[in-house]
N, C-alpha and C positions, 0 to 999 in steps of 0.2 A: 602720717606726715601732717605737719602743721600747715593748714591752708587759711588764707584770709577769708573774711566773711563773704565776699562776693566772688570767690574764686571761680565757681562754675560759670557764672555769667561772663566773667572776664575772659576765660578760656574760649568760650563760644564766640565772643566778639573777636578775639585774637585770630581765630581760625575761620571767621565768617566767609562763607562761600568756598571753603576748602575742606570738604568732609573727609577726603583721603588723608590729608595732613592731620586733621583732628583725630582720626582713628589711630594713626601712627603715634601721635603724642600720647593719647590715652593708654596705649599699650606700653609705651616707655614709662609713663607715670606709674602704672601698676608695678612695673619692675623696680623702679626707684623707691616706691613706697614700701615694697617688701624688703629691699636691701638697706634702706636708710629711713626707718620709720620715725626717727627723731629729727629728720631734716625739715626744713620749711621751704615754701615755694612762694614766689612773687611774680605776678603777671604784669609786665610793663608794655609800653607801646611797641617796642621792636624785638623783645625777647621775653622768655619765661626763665626766671633765674631760680636755681636751687642752692640752698645754703645749709651748711652745717655750722662749724665754727667760722667758716668763711665761704664765699661763693665758690662752688666746686663744679657746677655744670650749668649750661644754658641751652635753651632750644630757641631757634629762630627760623624764619623762612629763608629759602634759598635767595640769592641775590637777584636772579632772574625769575620773574613771576611764573613763567611757563615751565621752569624746572620742577621735577617731581620731588616729593618728600619733604623732610625737615632737616635742619642742620643742628647737630649736637656739638657743643663746644665745651672743652674742658682744658685744664692746665696741668702740666706735669713738670717735674724738675729736669726732664730729659726730652729729647726729640724722639718721638715714636716713629720708627722707619716703615710702618705698615703702609701698603698701597691704598688702604681704605681712607687714610688721612688725605683730605683734599688740599688743605693748607695747614702749615705749621709755621708759626712765627715765634721769635724770641724777643718779647717786648722789653725784657731786661735780663741781664746775665743769670743763667740757671733757672729760668722760668719760661717754659714753652707753652704756647696756646695752640691747641689742635682743633680743627674743624672737620667733622665727619658728616657727609650727607647720608641720610638714611632714607631709602626709597621703599623699603618693604619691611614687614614685621620680622622676617627671618634675619634681618640685619641687626635686630635688637638682641644680640647673642652674648655669649659669655666673654668674648673678646672685648666688646664695647663696655660691658659691665665691669670688667676687670680694670679698664682704663678709668672708668668713673669711680671705682673703689680707690684706685691709686690717687685720683684727684681729691677725693673725700679725705683721705689719710694725710694729705700734705699739711704741715704745720702752718 
């Protein structure tokens, strides 16, 4: 995966004081790196963004600081009916943004990766 020069320091700063979230993110990053080696990543103030030909996935902190895990966000052309989806919104017709809270490494499974693959494949 293409990472910026200060990627590791930026990730450590993003997850400062949250080693549990950092470990989850690192496990997700490994899976994304294996699945999308040509992708690029950008660490921002409120999210970590993953790009192919377009933004296809994001990682952020839960809205409430005390909530565990990380939030993985991705867009699909349809609303995914899974109970794992915490929030799904249609910001414009035919484009659904989905937010999934991931609290443990076991939740970084084939189902989540299939949604991320679908988001990657969107034109």
